[in-house]
Structures are given as C-alpha cells and as structure tokens.
C-alpha positions as CSV (number, residue, x, y, z in Angstrom):
1,X,0.0,0.0,0.0
2,X,1.5,3.3,-0.9
3,X,1.4,5.2,2.4
4,X,4.1,7.0,4.5
5,X,5.0,8.5,7.5
6,X,6.9,11.6,7.7
7,X,7.4,13.9,10.4
8,X,9.8,17.0,10.1
9,X,10.7,19.3,12.7
10,X,11.7,23.0,12.2
11,X,15.2,24.1,13.4
12,X,14.5,27.6,13.6
13,X,14.6,29.3,17.0
14,X,11.4,30.0,18.7
15,X,10.4,33.5,18.3
16,X,7.9,35.5,20.5
17,X,6.6,38.9,20.0
18,X,5.7,40.8,22.9
19,X,2.3,42.5,23.6
20,X,2.3,46.1,23.7
21,X,3.1,48.2,26.7
22,X,0.6,47.3,29.4
23,X,-0.6,50.7,30.1
24,X,-1.0,51.5,26.4
25,X,-2.8,48.2,26.0
26,X,-5.1,48.9,28.7
27,X,-6.1,52.6,27.7
28,X,-6.6,51.4,24.3
29,X,-8.8,48.5,25.4
30,X,-10.8,51.0,27.5
31,X,-11.2,53.4,24.7
32,X,-12.9,50.2,22.6
33,X,-15.1,49.5,25.8
34,X,-18.1,51.3,24.2
35,X,-17.6,49.3,20.9
36,X,-17.7,46.1,22.9
37,X,-20.8,47.0,24.9
38,X,-19.6,44.9,27.7
39,X,-17.7,45.5,31.1
40,X,-14.1,44.5,31.2
41,X,-13.0,41.6,33.4
42,X,-9.6,41.0,35.4
43,X,-9.3,37.2,35.9
44,X,-5.9,36.0,34.8
45,X,-5.6,33.5,32.1
46,X,-3.0,31.4,34.0
47,X,-5.8,30.5,36.4
48,X,-7.4,28.7,33.4
49,X,-4.3,27.2,31.8
50,X,-3.0,23.8,31.7
51,X,-0.8,21.5,29.3
52,X,-3.8,19.5,28.6
53,X,-7.5,19.3,29.3
54,X,-6.9,17.1,32.6
55,X,-4.4,20.0,33.5
56,X,-7.2,22.5,33.2
57,X,-9.7,20.8,35.0
58,X,-7.0,20.5,37.9
59,X,-6.5,24.2,37.4
60,X,-10.4,24.9,37.9
61,X,-10.4,22.8,41.0
62,X,-7.4,24.6,42.5
63,X,-8.9,27.9,41.6
64,X,-12.2,26.9,43.4
65,X,-10.4,26.0,46.3
66,X,-8.6,29.4,46.4
67,X,-11.6,31.6,45.6
68,X,-14.5,29.5,46.8
69,X,-17.9,29.2,45.6
70,X,-17.9,32.8,43.9
71,X,-14.6,31.7,42.0
72,X,-16.3,28.5,40.8
73,X,-19.2,30.6,39.3
74,X,-16.8,32.9,37.2
75,X,-16.6,30.4,34.1
76,X,-14.3,31.7,31.4
77,X,-15.6,31.8,27.9
78,X,-14.6,31.4,24.2
79,X,-15.9,33.3,21.2
80,X,-15.8,31.5,17.7
81,X,-16.7,33.2,14.6
82,X,-17.3,30.6,12.0
83,X,-18.0,30.4,8.2
84,X,-21.3,29.1,7.0
85,X,-19.8,26.7,4.7
86,X,-16.4,25.9,3.1
87,X,-13.5,23.6,4.0
88,X,-13.0,25.3,7.6
89,X,-16.5,25.3,8.8
90,X,-16.4,22.0,10.5
91,X,-13.6,23.2,12.6
92,X,-15.9,25.4,14.6
93,X,-18.1,22.3,15.4
94,X,-15.2,20.1,16.9
95,X,-13.7,23.2,18.6
96,X,-17.0,24.0,20.4
97,X,-17.4,20.5,21.4
98,X,-14.0,20.5,23.0
99,X,-14.2,23.6,24.8
100,X,-17.4,22.8,26.3
101,X,-15.8,19.6,27.5
102,X,-13.5,21.9,29.3
103,X,-16.2,23.8,31.2
104,X,-15.9,26.9,29.0
105,X,-18.9,28.9,27.9
106,X,-18.9,29.0,24.1
107,X,-20.6,31.6,22.1
108,X,-20.5,30.9,18.2
109,X,-21.3,33.1,15.4
110,X,-22.2,31.5,12.2
111,X,-21.4,34.2,9.5
112,X,-24.4,33.6,7.3
113,X,-28.2,33.9,7.3
114,X,-29.8,31.2,9.3
115,X,-32.5,30.4,7.0
116,X,-30.0,29.7,4.2
117,X,-27.5,27.7,6.2
118,X,-29.1,26.3,9.2
119,X,-29.9,22.9,7.4
120,X,-26.3,22.5,6.0
121,X,-23.5,21.0,7.7
122,X,-21.8,21.7,9.9
123,X,-24.5,24.1,11.1
124,X,-27.3,21.5,11.6
125,X,-25.0,19.6,14.1
126,X,-23.9,23.1,15.7
127,X,-27.5,23.6,16.3
128,X,-27.8,20.2,17.8
129,X,-25.4,20.9,20.5
130,X,-27.6,23.7,21.6
131,X,-30.0,21.0,22.6
132,X,-27.6,18.4,23.9
133,X,-26.9,17.5,27.5
134,X,-25.0,18.4,29.6
135,X,-23.6,21.6,27.8
136,X,-26.8,23.0,26.5
137,X,-26.9,25.9,28.8
138,X,-23.2,26.6,28.1
139,X,-23.5,26.8,24.2
140,X,-25.0,30.0,22.6
141,X,-25.3,30.0,18.8
142,X,-26.1,32.7,16.5
143,X,-26.3,33.4,12.8
144,X,-25.7,36.8,11.2
145,X,-23.5,39.3,9.3
146,X,-19.9,39.2,11.1
147,X,-19.3,42.6,9.7
148,X,-22.1,44.0,11.7
149,X,-20.9,45.1,15.2
150,X,-24.5,44.9,16.6
151,X,-24.7,41.2,15.7
152,X,-21.5,40.4,17.7
153,X,-22.7,42.6,20.6
154,X,-26.1,40.7,20.9
155,X,-24.4,37.6,20.9
156,X,-22.7,38.2,24.1
157,X,-24.7,40.7,25.9
158,X,-26.4,38.0,28.0
159,X,-23.1,37.3,30.0
160,X,-23.3,38.3,33.5
161,X,-21.0,41.2,34.6
162,X,-19.5,39.0,37.2
163,X,-18.7,36.2,34.5
164,X,-15.1,35.2,34.0
165,X,-12.8,36.3,31.2
166,X,-13.0,35.9,27.5
167,X,-10.3,33.3,27.4
168,X,-10.1,33.2,23.6
169,X,-11.6,34.9,20.6
170,X,-11.0,32.4,17.7
171,X,-11.4,34.0,14.1
172,X,-12.1,31.1,11.8
173,X,-13.8,33.2,9.1
174,X,-11.8,36.2,8.0
175,X,-10.2,35.8,4.7
176,X,-9.2,39.6,4.2
177,X,-7.6,42.1,6.5
178,X,-10.6,44.4,6.7
179,X,-12.8,41.4,7.9
180,X,-10.2,40.6,10.5
181,X,-9.7,44.2,11.6
182,X,-13.4,44.4,12.7
183,X,-13.4,41.1,14.7
184,X,-10.1,41.9,16.2
185,X,-11.4,45.4,17.6
186,X,-14.3,43.6,19.0
187,X,-12.1,41.2,20.8
188,X,-10.1,44.1,22.1
189,X,-13.4,45.7,23.5
190,X,-14.0,42.5,25.2
191,X,-10.6,42.3,26.7
192,X,-10.0,38.8,25.2
193,X,-7.0,37.1,26.6
194,X,-5.9,35.8,23.2
195,X,-7.0,36.0,19.5
196,X,-6.4,32.8,17.5
197,X,-6.8,33.2,13.8
198,X,-7.4,30.3,11.5
199,X,-5.3,31.0,8.5
200,X,-4.2,28.5,5.5
201,X,-1.5,26.4,4.4
202,X,-2.6,27.6,1.1
203,X,-0.6,30.7,1.5
204,X,2.8,29.2,1.1
205,X,4.8,30.0,-1.9
206,X,5.5,26.8,-4.1
207,X,9.1,25.6,-3.4
208,X,11.3,22.6,-3.9
209,X,11.4,21.9,-0.1
210,X,8.9,19.8,1.7
211,X,7.4,19.7,4.0
212,X,6.5,23.4,4.7
213,X,7.7,24.8,7.9
214,X,6.2,28.1,9.4
215,X,9.2,30.3,8.5
216,X,8.8,29.4,4.9
217,X,7.8,32.1,2.3
218,X,4.2,33.0,1.9
219,X,2.3,34.9,-0.6
220,X,1.8,38.4,0.5
221,X,-0.9,39.0,-1.8
222,X,-3.1,36.3,-0.2
223,X,-5.6,37.9,2.3
224,X,-4.8,35.5,5.1
225,X,-1.0,36.2,4.8
226,X,-2.0,40.1,5.4
227,X,-4.0,39.2,8.2
228,X,-1.0,37.3,9.8
229,X,1.6,40.0,9.0
230,X,-0.6,42.7,10.5
231,X,-1.4,41.1,13.9
232,X,1.9,39.5,14.2
233,X,3.5,42.9,14.0
234,X,1.1,45.0,16.2
235,X,-1.7,43.3,17.8
236,X,-2.5,44.4,21.2
237,X,-4.0,41.0,22.2
238,X,-1.8,38.1,22.1
239,X,-2.1,36.6,18.8
240,X,-1.4,33.4,17.2
241,X,-2.2,31.9,13.6
242,X,-3.0,28.4,12.5
243,X,-2.6,26.9,9.0
244,X,-4.6,24.0,8.2
245,X,-4.7,21.8,5.1
246,X,-7.2,19.4,3.5
247,X,-9.6,19.0,6.4
248,X,-11.9,15.9,6.6
249,X,-14.2,14.4,9.2
250,X,-17.9,13.8,9.6
251,X,-20.2,16.7,9.2
252,X,-17.7,18.6,7.0
253,X,-19.1,21.2,4.6
254,X,-16.6,20.5,1.9
255,X,-16.4,16.7,1.0
256,X,-14.3,17.0,-2.2
257,X,-11.3,15.4,-0.6
258,X,-13.0,11.9,-0.4
259,X,-15.9,12.4,-2.8
260,X,-13.6,12.4,-5.5
261,X,-12.6,8.8,-5.0
262,X,-16.0,7.6,-3.6
263,X,-18.0,9.1,-6.7
264,X,-15.9,6.9,-8.9
265,X,-15.5,3.7,-6.9
266,X,-19.2,3.6,-6.0
267,X,-20.1,3.9,-9.7
268,X,-17.5,1.2,-10.7
269,X,-15.5,3.9,-12.7
270,X,-11.8,4.2,-13.1
271,X,-10.0,6.7,-11.0
272,X,-7.8,9.4,-13.0
273,X,-4.6,10.3,-11.1
274,X,-1.9,12.5,-12.5
275,X,1.5,11.1,-12.9
276,X,2.1,7.8,-11.1
277,X,-0.3,8.6,-8.4
278,X,2.7,9.1,-5.9
279,X,2.2,12.8,-5.1
280,X,1.7,13.0,-1.2
281,X,-1.1,14.7,0.3
282,X,-1.9,15.5,4.1
283,X,-5.4,14.9,5.2
284,X,-6.2,16.3,8.7
285,X,-9.4,15.6,10.7
286,X,-11.1,18.7,11.9
287,X,-11.0,17.1,15.4
288,X,-7.1,17.5,15.2
289,X,-7.3,21.0,14.1
290,X,-9.6,21.8,17.0
291,X,-7.7,20.1,19.6
292,X,-4.6,22.2,18.6
293,X,-6.7,25.3,18.9
294,X,-7.6,23.9,22.4
295,X,-4.2,23.6,23.4
296,X,-3.5,27.2,22.6
297,X,-6.6,28.2,24.7
298,X,-5.3,26.3,27.7
299,X,-1.6,27.6,27.3
300,X,-0.7,30.9,28.9
301,X,-1.3,33.9,26.6
302,X,2.4,34.6,26.4
303,X,3.2,31.2,25.3
304,X,1.2,31.7,22.0
305,X,1.7,35.2,21.5
306,X,3.3,35.9,18.0
307,X,3.4,32.3,16.9
308,X,2.4,30.6,13.6
309,X,1.5,26.9,13.7
310,X,0.9,24.4,10.9
311,X,-2.3,22.8,11.9
312,X,-2.0,19.6,9.9
313,X,-1.5,15.8,10.4
314,X,1.9,14.8,10.7
315,X,1.3,11.6,8.3
316,X,0.9,11.8,4.5
317,X,-0.7,9.5,2.1
318,X,-0.2,9.0,-1.7
319,X,-2.8,9.7,-4.1
320,X,-2.5,6.0,-4.9
321,X,-2.5,5.0,-1.3
322,X,-5.7,7.1,-0.8
323,X,-7.5,5.3,-3.7
324,X,-6.7,2.0,-2.4
325,X,-8.0,3.0,1.2
326,X,-11.2,4.5,-0.2
327,X,-11.7,1.3,-2.4
328,X,-11.3,-0.8,0.7
329,X,-14.0,1.1,2.7
330,X,-16.5,0.5,-0.1
331,X,-15.7,-2.9,-1.3
332,X,-14.5,-4.4,2.2
333,X,-11.6,-6.6,0.4
334,X,-8.2,-6.4,-0.9
335,X,-9.2,-5.9,-4.4
336,X,-7.4,-2.9,-6.3
337,X,-9.1,0.1,-7.7
338,X,-8.9,0.5,-11.3
339,X,-6.8,3.7,-11.8
340,X,-5.7,5.5,-15.1
341,X,-2.5,7.3,-14.8
342,X,-2.0,10.3,-17.2
343,X,0.6,13.0,-17.7
344,X,-1.3,16.3,-17.5
345,X,1.5,18.2,-19.3
346,X,1.4,15.8,-22.4
347,X,-2.4,15.9,-22.4
348,X,-2.5,19.7,-21.9
349,X,-5.0,19.6,-19.2
350,X,-5.1,20.8,-15.4
351,X,-6.1,17.8,-13.2
352,X,-8.3,20.1,-11.0
353,X,-10.4,21.5,-14.3
354,X,-10.4,18.3,-16.1
355,X,-11.3,16.1,-13.2
356,X,-12.1,17.9,-10.1
357,X,-9.0,16.6,-8.3
358,X,-9.0,18.6,-5.2
359,X,-5.4,18.3,-4.5
360,X,-2.4,20.4,-5.5
361,X,0.1,18.3,-7.3
362,X,2.4,20.5,-9.3
363,X,4.5,21.0,-6.4
364,X,5.0,19.2,-2.9
365,X,2.1,20.6,-0.9
366,X,2.5,19.0,2.7
367,X,3.3,20.7,6.0
368,X,5.1,19.9,9.2
369,X,3.2,20.3,12.7
370,X,6.2,19.8,14.6
371,X,6.2,23.3,16.2
372,X,2.8,22.7,17.6
373,X,3.6,19.4,19.0
374,X,6.7,21.0,20.8
375,X,5.1,24.3,21.9
376,X,1.7,23.3,22.8
377,X,2.2,19.8,23.6
378,X,-0.3,18.9,20.9
379,X,-0.7,15.2,19.9
380,X,-3.0,14.4,17.2
381,X,-5.6,11.6,17.6
382,X,-6.2,10.9,14.1
383,X,-2.6,10.5,12.7
384,X,-3.2,6.5,12.5
385,X,-6.8,6.3,12.0
386,X,-7.2,7.3,8.5
387,X,-8.8,4.1,7.4
388,X,-11.4,4.4,10.1
389,X,-12.0,8.0,9.2
390,X,-12.6,7.2,5.6
391,X,-15.0,4.5,6.8
392,X,-17.1,7.0,8.6
393,X,-17.0,9.5,5.7
394,X,-18.3,6.8,3.3
395,X,-21.1,6.2,5.7
396,X,-22.0,9.6,5.7
397,X,-21.7,9.6,1.9
398,X,-24.4,6.9,1.9
399,X,-26.6,8.7,4.4
400,X,-26.6,11.6,2.2
401,X,-27.4,9.8,-0.8
402,X,-24.5,11.0,-2.7
403,X,-23.9,7.5,-4.4
404,X,-27.2,8.2,-6.3
405,X,-26.6,11.6,-7.5
406,X,-25.7,12.5,-11.1
407,X,-21.9,12.9,-11.6
408,X,-20.5,14.1,-14.7
409,X,-17.4,12.1,-15.6
410,X,-17.1,12.8,-19.2
411,X,-13.7,14.2,-18.9
412,X,-12.6,11.1,-17.2
413,X,-13.6,9.2,-20.5
414,X,-11.6,11.6,-22.7
415,X,-8.6,11.0,-20.6
416,X,-8.9,7.4,-20.7
417,X,-9.3,7.7,-24.6
418,X,-6.3,9.8,-24.8
419,X,-4.2,7.5,-22.6
420,X,-5.3,4.6,-24.5
421,X,-4.4,6.1,-27.9
422,X,-1.1,7.1,-26.7
423,X,-0.4,3.6,-25.4
424,X,-1.3,2.1,-28.7
425,X,0.9,4.7,-30.6
426,X,3.9,3.7,-28.3
427,X,3.3,0.0,-29.0
428,X,3.0,0.6,-32.6
429,X,6.6,2.0,-32.6
C-alpha cells in the first residue's frame, strides 16, 4: 500500500513577539469599551491554563479552592466566529465540543443567514449542540453578518458582569484584513485574553523543499497572509495563527477530498490520477485542528503570542494509497481500484479543471506540525486512523445519498481515450 509516515521538525529558533506596553494596552482597550458594549474583566488566564484538558480541570479545582464558590461561578468563555460553509467550517463544530468539555462557555457566530445555512453541515450539527446535554446551557449559537458590530454585541450581551474572562476569541472566518480588523477590534473591546486566527497552508509560496515549515515564504498577496502579518506585528491582544490543510471528518461542509474517489468507486468507474499517483497529500481531521486550537486556549497567552502553527496531520498519504483505502471502505476486500495514470502536461490539461482533483500536485504541498507538538504539547488523535475516518465518511456519503446523485465524468472518459491512444501509438513504434 502506498502510504508513508513523515514528521519533520523545524530547526528555527522559537520567536516571541511581545504584547504592547501594558498601560497603552489597557488604555486602548478601555477606549474600545463602548464598541464592545460589555464590562471589562480582570481574571488571569493562568488560572485557567494547563498543558492538556486534565491540567485545566485541575487548575479549575485549584482556583475553586482558592476563591471559593464565587470563583467557581466565574466561568471563562470562548467566542468563535465560524464560516457558514467551506473547508474550515467543521473546525468550529469540533472546537465548540472540545471547549464545552473543558467547562468553558462557548459563543459561536455562524457568519451567514440562518434560513439559508441552518440545514447545511456543519450548522445542523452545531444547532444540535444547543439542545444536547450536559452542555446545552453553556453553548450559545447565532447566525448573522460578522461585519455588523450589533450582531456580535447581541451575541454576548447576556453574559453576567461577574462572569469570567473571555479566554479566547477564535476567528475562523476572516479571509481579508478588513474582515479581521473588525473582529480584532471587537475582541479588544471584550478584553479577550488571546486572539486565535485560522489561516491556511494555501498561503505558502510553491517551493522545492517539503514539508513546509512556518518560516517558509508566503504569498503576501493572500488575504490570510496579510492578516497574519498585520497582527503578528502590532496586535494588542496575544495573537497566534494556525494554518490547516485539506480538512476531513464527519459533518464537513466540503467533502471533495473523499468524494473525488467515492464518486468513482461507487459507480465502478476508473480513477484518473496524474503522474504515477505518488504525489503526497496530507488529510487532517477537523477534530485534530480543533484540539490544537484548544491547546492554545489552555496555554498561557504569552506562550502563544506571536506564534504561527501548521495545523496539519504529521502523516502523509499518496494519491494511489488514498484511492486504495477508499476502495477498501467501499468493497471491504483487498481488491485494487482501477486507476488511469496520465501525464497532465502531455495531455495539456489541468487535473483540477479536467477531473475535479481537489489536491495540488504541481509541487510538494505538505506541511510539518512539529512546532505545535513541541510548544503546545499537541498530539493528534487521527494520525493513525485514516482508514477508520474514511469509513465514517463513506457511511455519511451513503446517508446523504451522494452515491445516487448524477456525476459528470465525461472528462474521465476523454482522458482514458487519450491515454489508450498514446499507449497504442507507443506500442506501434
């Protein structure tokens, strides 16, 4: 089976960017108090920190012993601004679950209209959290325009003035600097203890070295890169950025990474793969991205301030290996899928445009999460469970009836004919 394990660690020195002078920070925050429409709070993040969930629970118990019942009632909270759809949307679902399990209150804004998005994933699962015990009273979800300050203020105005701190503001939505500036300003007004930004590995400049590490060059024209650059330079709030890649998992809004294979296997069609199918891809479960963010919430603000992390799996799989694994979850045997290998350059086609291949294959597009494993003590749960994850996604594929929908595979046929004709011509010579 074409599968590989590869973990690379950056040798770069750990860099930290300091937060602005505390007096200036306090003054600026209070000037923005009116924008937030919410009283400032003074609890320290260190009281809610720990190396892992168990550590945080111990910290909470310790805090209760020091401060008594009143201290226990001052629960910290997290605010998540989530996209209504797209590849990153499911991160918000898994992150909300994890933060709730850590006894935080969670306020989540889906940046879209409820009547348009409530029935779509992951939003329907998010709405289910509102009714689920034992965390129903701790989870608050709203839909609306994230660029409208009143939507954000309404989301948190029910918090008691005596409530604990906003431990983290997680921006999983902004793709431009203008979008992020508004949310960042709002987080300042709430005196949030850290601002965690979900960026993308897609901002890396193509290069000859693999895997990508956080110090590699990025495309400065990319909106996410501009957000990172601005806030890494002068954020008043401790700021950290997280760069995911190819997210999978149940309740995902974007299913392309597995549907490309399942659409063909369930219809007994060959799978067209560029080259020899040996290009590596990195599929990361949304739960693992969420757990990395949760680790950053549990860490002290100064430990994450000014940091960038690749939020990716430490394991990679070839396109051929992924095709074989998907074939096994469908057929449950050791038979091999039918694969058509083609040279996109000779055929003059782009794999994405011609077949819908959802992966970058023109250069090595994988990244190293070693920095998060070192600094945040992050350990992925799904680094050795890809086969099981694919099984779960196949079951969801059937539940959604995707195996019965119409799929246009005419370009697959054209590629097959071109490959066959080229093979005959070569044999004739």
